[in-house]
C-alpha positions as CSV (number, residue, x, y, z in Angstrom):
1,X,-68.0,-106.5,-101.5
2,X,-68.9,-102.9,-102.3
3,X,-72.5,-101.9,-102.7
4,X,-73.3,-98.6,-104.2
5,X,-76.4,-96.5,-103.5
6,X,-79.3,-98.9,-103.3
7,X,-82.8,-97.7,-104.1
8,X,-85.7,-98.2,-101.7
9,X,-89.5,-97.9,-102.3
10,X,-90.7,-94.3,-101.4
11,X,-94.1,-95.8,-100.4
12,X,-93.2,-98.7,-98.1
13,X,-89.4,-98.6,-97.7
14,X,-88.7,-102.1,-99.3
15,X,-85.3,-102.5,-101.0
16,X,-85.8,-102.5,-104.8
17,X,-83.9,-104.8,-107.2
18,X,-84.0,-104.3,-111.0
19,X,-85.5,-106.8,-113.4
20,X,-85.2,-106.1,-117.1
21,X,-84.6,-102.4,-116.5
22,X,-87.6,-101.9,-114.2
23,X,-87.9,-101.8,-110.4
24,X,-91.2,-102.9,-109.0
25,X,-92.3,-103.1,-105.4
26,X,-94.9,-105.4,-104.0
27,X,-96.9,-102.4,-102.9
28,X,-97.3,-101.3,-106.5
29,X,-94.5,-98.7,-107.0
30,X,-92.7,-99.0,-110.3
31,X,-89.9,-97.1,-112.0
32,X,-87.9,-97.6,-115.2
33,X,-84.1,-97.5,-114.9
34,X,-81.4,-96.7,-117.5
35,X,-78.4,-99.0,-117.9
36,X,-76.3,-96.3,-116.2
37,X,-78.7,-96.3,-113.2
38,X,-78.4,-100.1,-112.9
39,X,-74.6,-100.0,-113.1
40,X,-74.4,-97.1,-110.6
41,X,-76.9,-98.4,-108.1
42,X,-76.9,-102.2,-108.3
43,X,-73.5,-103.3,-109.6
44,X,-71.5,-105.3,-106.9
45,X,-67.7,-105.3,-107.2
46,X,-66.2,-108.2,-105.4
47,X,-62.6,-108.8,-104.3
48,X,-60.2,-109.3,-107.2
49,X,-56.9,-110.9,-106.5
50,X,-55.0,-112.2,-109.5
51,X,-52.4,-113.8,-107.1
52,X,-55.0,-116.0,-105.4
53,X,-54.1,-119.6,-105.5
54,X,-56.7,-122.4,-105.9
55,X,-55.8,-125.5,-104.1
56,X,-57.0,-128.7,-105.8
57,X,-57.2,-131.8,-103.6
58,X,-58.4,-135.3,-103.9
59,X,-60.4,-137.5,-101.5
60,X,-57.3,-138.5,-99.6
61,X,-56.6,-134.9,-98.5
62,X,-58.9,-134.5,-95.4
63,X,-59.2,-131.1,-93.6
64,X,-60.2,-132.4,-90.2
65,X,-58.2,-132.4,-86.9
66,X,-56.3,-135.7,-86.2
67,X,-55.7,-137.8,-83.1
68,X,-54.0,-141.0,-82.2
69,X,-56.4,-143.9,-82.3
70,X,-56.4,-147.7,-82.7
71,X,-58.8,-148.8,-85.4
72,X,-60.7,-152.0,-84.4
73,X,-60.9,-153.0,-88.1
74,X,-57.4,-152.4,-89.5
75,X,-55.3,-151.4,-86.6
76,X,-54.6,-147.9,-88.0
77,X,-53.2,-145.4,-85.5
78,X,-54.2,-142.1,-87.1
79,X,-57.8,-140.9,-86.9
80,X,-59.8,-137.8,-88.0
81,X,-62.4,-136.5,-85.5
82,X,-65.4,-134.1,-85.6
83,X,-68.3,-133.2,-83.4
84,X,-72.0,-133.2,-84.4
85,X,-75.1,-132.1,-82.4
86,X,-77.2,-135.2,-83.1
87,X,-79.8,-134.7,-80.4
88,X,-81.5,-131.7,-78.7
89,X,-79.3,-128.7,-77.8
90,X,-79.5,-129.5,-74.1
91,X,-77.7,-132.9,-74.6
92,X,-74.0,-133.4,-75.2
93,X,-72.8,-133.5,-78.8
94,X,-71.7,-136.7,-80.5
95,X,-68.0,-137.2,-81.3
96,X,-67.0,-139.2,-84.4
97,X,-63.7,-140.8,-85.3
98,X,-62.7,-141.9,-88.8
99,X,-59.6,-144.1,-89.4
100,X,-57.2,-142.4,-91.8
101,X,-56.0,-145.8,-93.1
102,X,-59.3,-147.6,-93.9
103,X,-62.0,-145.0,-93.5
104,X,-63.8,-146.9,-90.8
105,X,-66.0,-144.5,-88.9
106,X,-67.4,-144.8,-85.3
107,X,-68.7,-142.8,-82.4
108,X,-66.3,-141.8,-79.8
109,X,-66.9,-143.2,-76.3
110,X,-66.1,-139.8,-74.7
């Protein structure tokens, strides 16, 4: 993303953003801007890639790492796993497993 020259308050140094063609600072500074000023100083030009592909997935397409498991509900052998810090930072994180076949989820014993 490209930012052009931003304007800052000459009194307190705060970054100024336009609203309805005027920039106002909390300290009381105020200045009117032309449309050209707004375009030059506040327009943000993001990445443009006409070749970018959008991937559409459904709920069966899970983007988690997999492991070999044995599900105690259905006997499935493929599971997704992830880690969550469920307690304080000085304690070990909790590992979760989800059966790819039936969706049964449980905490790992590791």
